[in-house]
C-alpha positions as CSV (number, residue, x, y, z in Angstrom):
1,X,-2.7,19.3,-86.6
2,X,-2.7,21.6,-89.5
3,X,-1.2,25.1,-89.8
4,X,-2.9,27.2,-92.3
5,X,-1.8,30.4,-94.0
6,X,1.9,29.9,-93.4
7,X,4.0,32.3,-95.3
8,X,6.0,30.8,-98.1
9,X,9.2,32.2,-96.6
10,X,8.5,30.6,-93.3
11,X,7.8,27.2,-94.9
12,X,11.0,27.5,-96.9
13,X,13.0,28.2,-93.8
14,X,11.5,25.2,-92.0
15,X,12.3,23.1,-95.0
16,X,15.9,24.2,-94.9
17,X,16.2,23.5,-91.2
18,X,14.6,20.1,-91.6
19,X,16.9,19.2,-94.4
20,X,19.9,20.3,-92.4
21,X,18.7,18.1,-89.5
22,X,18.1,15.2,-91.9
23,X,14.4,15.0,-91.1
24,X,11.1,16.1,-92.5
25,X,9.2,19.4,-91.7
26,X,6.5,17.5,-89.8
27,X,9.1,15.7,-87.7
28,X,10.9,19.0,-87.1
29,X,7.7,20.6,-85.9
30,X,6.8,17.6,-83.7
31,X,10.2,17.9,-82.0
32,X,9.8,21.7,-81.5
33,X,6.2,21.3,-80.2
34,X,7.5,18.7,-77.7
35,X,10.3,21.0,-76.6
36,X,7.9,24.0,-76.3
37,X,5.3,22.0,-74.3
38,X,8.0,20.9,-71.8
39,X,9.1,24.4,-71.0
40,X,7.2,26.3,-68.3
41,X,5.3,29.4,-69.3
42,X,6.7,32.8,-68.2
43,X,4.2,33.1,-65.4
44,X,5.0,29.5,-64.2
45,X,8.7,30.3,-64.2
46,X,8.2,33.5,-62.3
47,X,6.0,31.8,-59.7
48,X,8.6,29.2,-59.1
49,X,11.5,31.6,-59.0
50,X,9.8,33.8,-56.5
51,X,9.5,30.9,-54.1
52,X,13.2,30.5,-53.7
53,X,14.8,32.5,-50.9
54,X,17.6,34.7,-52.1
55,X,20.1,35.7,-49.4
56,X,22.6,37.3,-51.9
57,X,22.7,41.1,-51.5
58,X,23.7,43.7,-54.0
59,X,26.8,44.3,-51.9
60,X,27.7,40.6,-52.2
61,X,27.4,40.8,-56.0
62,X,29.5,44.0,-56.2
63,X,32.2,42.4,-54.0
64,X,32.3,39.3,-56.2
65,X,32.6,41.4,-59.3
66,X,35.4,43.5,-57.8
67,X,37.3,40.4,-56.9
68,X,37.0,39.1,-60.4
69,X,37.8,42.4,-62.1
70,X,40.6,43.5,-59.8
71,X,41.2,47.0,-58.5
72,X,39.9,50.1,-60.3
73,X,42.5,52.0,-62.4
74,X,42.2,55.2,-60.3
75,X,41.7,53.1,-57.1
76,X,39.9,56.1,-55.4
77,X,36.6,54.3,-54.6
């Protein structure tokens, strides 16, 4: 694989990151490509997350937050 027309600043940043990681730029990019390929796309993630039933209501969330935060200063709610 080749990446053409890469800005000099981008390559310099990649070189710095590779040096910090003790590796080469091609190895750094191989690792990042592997990581990227393993992640679902946004549409895949949304499709999976919509399949899960969610029985938590907004009132449940507010109640949990109130328990964590404590009572309101004016306590007139």
